[in-house]
C-alpha positions as CSV (number, residue, x, y, z in Angstrom):
1,X,-5.7,-32.0,29.4
2,X,-2.4,-30.0,29.7
3,X,-1.6,-30.5,26.0
4,X,-5.1,-29.2,25.0
5,X,-4.7,-26.2,27.2
6,X,-1.2,-25.4,26.0
7,X,-2.3,-25.9,22.3
8,X,-5.2,-23.5,22.7
9,X,-3.1,-20.9,24.6
10,X,-0.4,-20.9,21.9
11,X,-3.0,-20.5,19.1
12,X,-4.6,-17.6,21.1
13,X,-1.2,-16.0,21.1
14,X,-1.0,-16.4,17.2
15,X,1.4,-19.4,17.1
16,X,0.8,-22.1,14.6
17,X,0.9,-25.4,16.5
18,X,1.7,-29.0,15.6
19,X,1.0,-31.3,18.5
20,X,2.4,-34.9,18.3
21,X,1.8,-37.5,21.0
22,X,4.9,-39.9,20.7
23,X,8.6,-39.6,20.3
24,X,9.0,-41.2,16.9
25,X,6.4,-38.8,15.3
26,X,8.3,-36.0,17.1
27,X,11.5,-37.0,15.5
28,X,9.9,-37.3,12.1
29,X,8.3,-33.8,12.5
30,X,11.7,-32.2,13.5
31,X,13.3,-33.7,10.4
32,X,10.6,-32.7,8.0
33,X,9.6,-29.3,9.1
34,X,11.2,-26.1,10.5
35,X,10.1,-24.9,13.8
36,X,10.8,-21.7,15.9
37,X,10.6,-23.7,19.1
38,X,9.8,-27.2,20.5
39,X,8.0,-27.9,23.7
40,X,9.1,-31.4,24.8
41,X,7.7,-33.8,27.3
42,X,10.1,-36.5,28.6
43,X,7.5,-39.2,29.2
44,X,6.7,-40.0,25.6
45,X,5.8,-43.4,24.2
46,X,7.8,-45.1,21.4
47,X,10.8,-42.8,22.0
48,X,11.3,-40.8,25.2
49,X,12.0,-37.1,25.4
50,X,15.7,-37.5,25.8
51,X,15.9,-39.5,22.6
52,X,13.9,-36.8,20.8
53,X,16.2,-34.2,22.1
54,X,19.4,-36.0,21.1
55,X,18.0,-36.3,17.6
56,X,17.0,-32.7,17.4
57,X,20.5,-31.7,18.4
58,X,22.0,-33.7,15.6
59,X,20.0,-31.7,13.0
60,X,21.8,-28.8,11.3
61,X,19.3,-26.2,12.6
62,X,19.6,-25.0,16.2
63,X,15.9,-25.1,17.3
64,X,15.1,-23.9,20.8
65,X,13.8,-26.7,23.0
66,X,11.9,-26.2,26.3
67,X,11.4,-29.4,28.3
68,X,7.9,-29.5,29.9
69,X,7.7,-32.4,32.3
70,X,6.5,-33.7,35.6
71,X,10.0,-34.9,36.4
72,X,11.3,-32.5,38.9
73,X,14.5,-34.3,40.1
74,X,17.8,-32.5,39.8
75,X,19.3,-35.4,37.8
76,X,16.5,-35.0,35.2
77,X,17.1,-31.3,35.0
78,X,20.8,-31.7,34.6
79,X,20.4,-34.4,32.0
80,X,18.0,-32.4,30.0
81,X,20.1,-29.2,30.0
82,X,23.3,-31.2,29.3
83,X,21.7,-32.8,26.2
84,X,21.0,-29.3,24.9
85,X,17.6,-28.1,26.2
86,X,17.3,-24.3,26.4
87,X,15.0,-24.4,29.4
88,X,13.2,-26.8,31.8
89,X,9.7,-26.3,33.1
90,X,8.1,-28.6,35.7
91,X,4.4,-29.4,35.7
92,X,2.1,-28.0,36.9
93,X,2.9,-24.6,35.7
94,X,1.2,-21.3,34.8
95,X,0.5,-20.8,31.0
96,X,1.8,-17.2,31.4
97,X,5.1,-18.5,32.7
98,X,5.4,-20.9,29.7
99,X,4.7,-18.2,27.2
100,X,7.2,-15.9,28.9
101,X,9.9,-18.6,28.7
102,X,9.1,-19.2,25.1
103,X,9.5,-15.5,24.3
104,X,12.8,-15.5,26.2
105,X,14.3,-18.4,24.2
106,X,12.9,-17.0,20.9
107,X,14.5,-13.7,21.6
108,X,17.9,-15.4,22.2
109,X,17.6,-17.2,18.9
110,X,16.5,-14.0,17.1
111,X,13.2,-15.5,16.0
112,X,10.9,-14.0,18.5
113,X,11.7,-10.3,18.4
114,X,9.2,-7.9,19.9
115,X,10.4,-5.2,17.7
116,X,7.8,-3.6,15.3
117,X,7.9,-5.1,11.8
118,X,7.7,-2.6,9.1
119,X,8.4,-2.0,5.4
120,X,8.1,1.8,5.8
121,X,4.4,2.1,4.8
122,X,3.0,-0.8,6.8
123,X,3.9,-1.6,10.4
124,X,2.9,-4.4,12.8
125,X,3.5,-4.4,16.5
126,X,3.8,-8.0,17.9
127,X,3.2,-6.9,21.4
128,X,-0.2,-5.3,20.8
129,X,-1.2,-6.9,17.4
130,X,-1.9,-3.5,16.1
131,X,-1.2,-2.7,12.5
132,X,-0.8,0.8,10.8
133,X,-1.0,1.4,7.1
134,X,-1.4,4.9,5.4
135,X,-2.8,6.5,8.5
136,X,-5.2,3.6,9.2
137,X,-4.7,1.8,12.5
138,X,-6.4,-1.5,13.3
139,X,-6.4,-4.2,16.0
140,X,-5.9,-7.6,14.3
141,X,-7.1,-11.0,15.4
142,X,-4.5,-13.8,16.1
143,X,-4.8,-15.3,12.6
144,X,-4.9,-11.9,10.9
145,X,-1.7,-11.0,12.8
146,X,0.0,-14.3,11.8
147,X,-0.9,-13.6,8.1
148,X,0.5,-10.1,8.2
149,X,3.5,-11.2,10.2
150,X,4.4,-13.9,7.6
151,X,4.3,-11.2,4.8
152,X,6.3,-8.6,6.7
153,X,9.0,-11.0,7.6
154,X,9.7,-11.3,3.9
155,X,8.8,-8.0,2.3
156,X,9.0,-8.1,-1.5
157,X,8.7,-11.9,-1.5
158,X,5.6,-13.5,-3.0
159,X,4.1,-16.1,-0.5
160,X,1.9,-18.8,-1.9
161,X,-1.3,-20.1,-0.2
162,X,0.7,-23.1,1.2
163,X,3.4,-20.7,2.6
164,X,0.8,-18.7,4.5
165,X,-1.2,-21.7,5.6
166,X,1.9,-23.3,7.1
167,X,2.7,-20.0,9.1
168,X,-0.9,-19.7,10.4
169,X,-2.3,-23.2,10.9
170,X,-1.0,-26.4,12.6
171,X,-1.2,-29.9,11.3
172,X,-4.4,-30.8,13.1
173,X,-6.4,-27.7,12.1
174,X,-8.9,-28.0,9.3
175,X,-8.2,-25.2,6.7
176,X,-11.1,-24.2,4.4
177,X,-10.2,-23.7,0.8
178,X,-10.9,-20.0,1.0
179,X,-9.4,-19.3,4.5
180,X,-6.4,-17.3,3.3
181,X,-8.5,-15.2,1.0
182,X,-10.9,-14.5,3.8
183,X,-8.1,-13.4,6.1
184,X,-6.6,-11.1,3.4
185,X,-10.0,-9.6,2.7
186,X,-10.4,-9.0,6.5
187,X,-7.0,-7.3,6.8
188,X,-7.6,-5.2,3.7
189,X,-11.0,-4.1,5.1
190,X,-9.3,-2.9,8.2
191,X,-6.2,-1.3,6.6
192,X,-7.0,-0.6,3.0
193,X,-6.7,-2.8,-0.2
194,X,-3.3,-1.6,-1.0
195,X,-1.8,-3.0,2.3
196,X,-1.4,-6.5,0.7
197,X,-0.8,-7.0,-3.0
198,X,-2.2,-9.9,-5.0
199,X,0.1,-11.5,-7.6
200,X,-2.5,-13.3,-9.7
201,X,-2.0,-17.1,-9.9
202,X,1.1,-16.9,-7.6
203,X,0.3,-15.5,-4.2
204,X,0.5,-12.4,-2.1
205,X,3.1,-9.9,-0.9
206,X,3.7,-6.6,0.8
207,X,6.1,-4.1,-0.8
208,X,9.8,-4.1,0.1
209,X,9.5,-0.4,1.1
């Protein structure tokens, strides 16, 4: 129940979420994909959270890890933090607090900036999900925001359908074949067709500015 609530809350905040239920799968996910943050329970089957954390800290990329657990003993807290966790949150907790702690560790790592993203002509405010282009201002849905965020994080780069899907959707989400085109159409309808450029047969981009 907690996992379901957290997954939905993160998606509502425009995060793409991969939820795995055991330690071995968690280790495999950390090895095969790049994540902005990991929420890690300690009481996992097959490999416990401490084993997962040790493995994550042996990988070359420093991924922020927040331990989310029912273990509230001081020895557990010390062990988790000494193994390299960035934060430790005890269940039960308020979703708002979890989101705030995520924003804090992401800011420290430089991957969760609340600064406005812009290429000069197009701007996107992560705090309000408002976008402005050529005098048009629009409120975006969570997925529209994720799409535009992916493009504005790499202005001038062409992102393929797969690139955009991985930024917007988690593993367990069904993605319809025309989902990306639908989102792009929706953003263009709100901001204007020139906001996002189509590179035929390759992908989509926003201008470098």
